[in-house]
C-alpha positions as CSV (number, residue, x, y, z in Angstrom):
1,M,27.3,-14.5,0.0
2,N,27.4,-16.2,3.4
3,T,24.3,-17.2,5.4
4,A,24.2,-14.0,7.5
5,E,24.3,-11.7,4.4
6,A,21.6,-13.8,2.7
7,F,19.4,-13.6,5.9
8,L,19.8,-9.8,6.1
9,A,19.0,-9.4,2.4
10,D,15.9,-11.5,2.8
11,I,14.7,-9.4,5.8
12,E,15.3,-6.2,3.8
13,K,13.4,-7.7,0.8
14,S,10.5,-8.7,3.1
15,I,10.3,-5.2,4.7
16,A,10.2,-3.5,1.3
17,N,7.6,-5.9,0.0
18,G,5.4,-5.4,3.1
19,E,5.6,-1.6,2.8
20,K,4.4,-1.8,-0.8
21,Q,1.4,-4.1,0.1
22,Q,0.1,-2.1,3.0
23,Q,-3.5,-1.0,2.5
24,E,-5.4,1.6,4.3
25,R,-7.6,0.2,7.1
26,K,-10.5,1.8,8.8
27,G,-11.3,1.4,12.4
28,M,-13.4,2.7,15.2
29,M,-13.2,3.0,19.0
30,V,-15.3,0.5,20.9
31,Y,-15.8,0.9,24.6
32,L,-16.0,-2.3,26.6
33,D,-17.1,-0.2,29.6
34,K,-16.8,3.4,30.7
35,N,-13.0,3.4,31.0
36,T,-11.9,0.7,28.6
37,P,-11.7,1.7,24.9
38,I,-10.2,-0.6,22.3
39,L,-9.5,0.2,18.6
40,V,-11.2,-2.3,16.2
41,Q,-9.7,-2.3,12.7
42,Y,-11.6,-3.7,9.8
43,S,-9.8,-5.4,6.9
44,S,-12.5,-4.6,4.3
45,E,-14.6,-1.6,3.5
46,D,-17.8,-3.7,3.6
47,D,-17.1,-4.9,7.2
48,F,-16.5,-1.3,8.3
49,N,-19.6,0.0,6.7
50,Q,-21.7,-2.8,8.3
51,A,-20.3,-2.1,11.7
52,K,-20.8,1.7,11.3
53,S,-24.4,1.2,10.2
54,V,-25.2,-1.1,13.2
55,S,-23.5,1.2,15.8
56,S,-24.9,4.5,14.5
57,R,-27.7,6.0,16.6
58,K,-30.7,7.7,15.0
59,G,-32.5,10.0,17.5
60,Q,-33.3,8.1,20.7
61,Q,-32.7,4.7,19.1
62,S,-30.2,2.5,21.0
63,C,-27.1,1.0,19.4
64,L,-27.9,-2.2,21.4
65,R,-31.3,-2.4,19.9
66,N,-29.8,-2.2,16.4
67,V,-27.7,-5.3,17.3
68,L,-30.4,-7.2,18.9
69,D,-32.9,-6.5,16.1
70,N,-30.2,-7.9,13.6
71,G,-29.1,-4.4,12.5
72,G,-32.0,-3.9,10.2
73,R,-30.8,-6.7,7.8
74,K,-33.3,-9.0,6.2
75,Q,-32.7,-12.7,6.5
């Protein structure tokens, strides 16, 4: 096997390995301003749940107030 064949075989092996290791990620849209949305992906379920709890609104309560008040977490 020459160098080019070994290189291509290694690439195919890496692609197959990467497809097996993919895990489902959760994300949410975050708006920087009125017209600029970005998609934020979280690598763990705990990080996503924390962000979701901080950004959720309850009645007239502001999302910003949740962040400034430490999101209801105790220190």
